[in-house]
C-alpha positions in Angstrom: 101.2 123.5 99.3 103.6 126.3 98.4 106.3 124.6 100.7 108.4 121.5 101.8 107.5 120.0 105.0 110.9 119.0 107.2 112.0 115.8 108.6 109.3 114.8 112.0 107.1 117.4 110.9 103.3 116.9 112.5 100.8 116.3 110.5 97.1 116.1 111.5 94.5 114.7 109.2 90.6 114.6 110.8 87.1 115.1 110.3 84.5 114.9 113.2 84.4 111.0 113.3 88.2 110.3 112.5 91.8 111.8 113.4 95.1 110.2 111.8 98.4 111.6 114.0 101.2 111.7 111.2 105.4 112.0 111.0 106.8 112.6 108.3 110.0 110.2 108.0 111.1 111.8 104.7 113.4 115.0 103.2 111.9 117.8 102.8 110.5 118.1 99.5 109.8 113.9 99.5 107.4 113.6 102.7 106.7 110.0 103.6 104.6 109.6 106.4 103.6 107.1 109.4 100.7 106.9 111.7 101.7 107.5 115.0 98.1 107.5 116.3 94.2 107.1 115.1 91.3 108.5 116.8 87.8 107.9 116.1 84.9 109.7 117.3 81.8 108.0 118.4 79.5 106.4 115.8 76.0 107.7 115.9 73.4 107.6 112.7 70.4 108.3 115.2 70.2 112.5 115.7 67.8 110.4 119.2 71.2 109.1 120.3 72.8 112.2 120.4 69.4 114.2 122.4 66.2 114.4 122.0 65.6 118.5 123.4 63.4 119.9 121.5 63.9 123.6 120.0 63.2 126.2 123.1 60.3 129.7 122.6 60.6 133.2 122.9 57.6 134.8 123.9 57.2 137.6 122.5 54.8 140.4 123.4 53.0 140.7 120.7 51.5 138.1 118.5 52.6 134.2 118.6 55.9 132.7 120.4 58.4 131.7 117.6 60.7 128.7 117.7 64.3 129.5 118.3 66.3 127.3 115.9 68.1 124.1 117.2 71.1 123.2 117.8 72.0 120.9 114.8 73.6 118.0 117.5 75.0 116.0 114.9 77.7 119.2 113.9 78.2 119.8 117.9 79.2 115.9 118.3 81.3 117.0 115.5 83.1 119.9 116.5 83.3 118.3 120.5 85.7 115.1 118.5 87.6 118.1 116.3 88.6 119.9 119.8 89.6 116.6 121.4 91.8 115.0 118.9 93.3 118.6 118.5 94.1 119.2 122.0 95.4 115.3 121.8 97.4 116.2 118.9 99.0 119.1 120.5 99.6 117.0 123.7 101.3 114.2 121.2 103.1 117.3 119.5 104.8 119.1 122.3 106.0 115.5 124.2 107.5 114.8 120.3 109.1 118.9 120.3 107.6 119.2 116.9 108.4 122.2 115.3 106.0 121.8 112.0 102.6 121.1 112.0 100.7 120.9 109.4 96.7 120.7 109.3 94.3 118.5 106.5 91.4 118.5 107.4 87.5 120.0 105.5 86.6 123.2 105.3 84.1 123.2 108.1 86.5 121.0 110.3 89.6 123.3 109.3 87.5 126.3 110.9 87.1 124.8 114.3 90.4 123.4 114.6 91.8 127.1 114.0 89.3 128.2 116.8 90.4 125.4 119.4 94.0 125.7 118.6 96.4 127.1 120.9 98.4 129.8 120.0 101.4 127.9 120.7 100.1 124.9 118.6 99.0 127.9 115.6 102.5 128.8 115.6 103.5 125.3 114.5 101.6 125.3 111.5 103.2 125.6 107.9 100.4 124.6 105.7 96.8 123.4 105.5 94.5 121.4 103.1 90.6 121.8 103.4 89.8 118.5 102.1 88.4 115.2 103.5 91.4 112.4 103.6 90.8 110.6 106.2 90.1 107.4 103.7 92.9 108.1 102.0 96.2 105.6 101.8 99.1 107.6 103.8 100.7 107.4 100.7 98.0 109.9 99.0 98.3 111.8 101.5 101.9 112.5 101.3 101.8 113.0 97.6 99.1 115.8 98.3 101.6 117.6 100.7 103.9 117.5 97.9 102.4 118.8 95.2 
């Protein structure tokens, strides 16, 4: 990031299965983060747990019908979790009166967050980090913000 986050800035660290709501208690340039909330998405490693629908078919005037690409049910499940986590994070920031927000997520998840975010929330975003840091210690996340 090319600028410092200030005290009381909120940080959302998430991927498709876990979200951390963090708050900066440190001075500008020396973040000290604490976890305010942690969310976990449903753990489902089997596609059958997510759904069993077969891809649709199209009919053509001439020739064989072809299969339509099926939906990646794992990705759809992760995107749903990301949208829910962002909605809860936005409400959390609104209640707290947050003025600065940092988003940290893998590139694909960050794209989902950008699409799902409201203008009011996205206007408060002062930085983004496109890495998966959900499994890192909070101190390591704070160091990545001051780099």
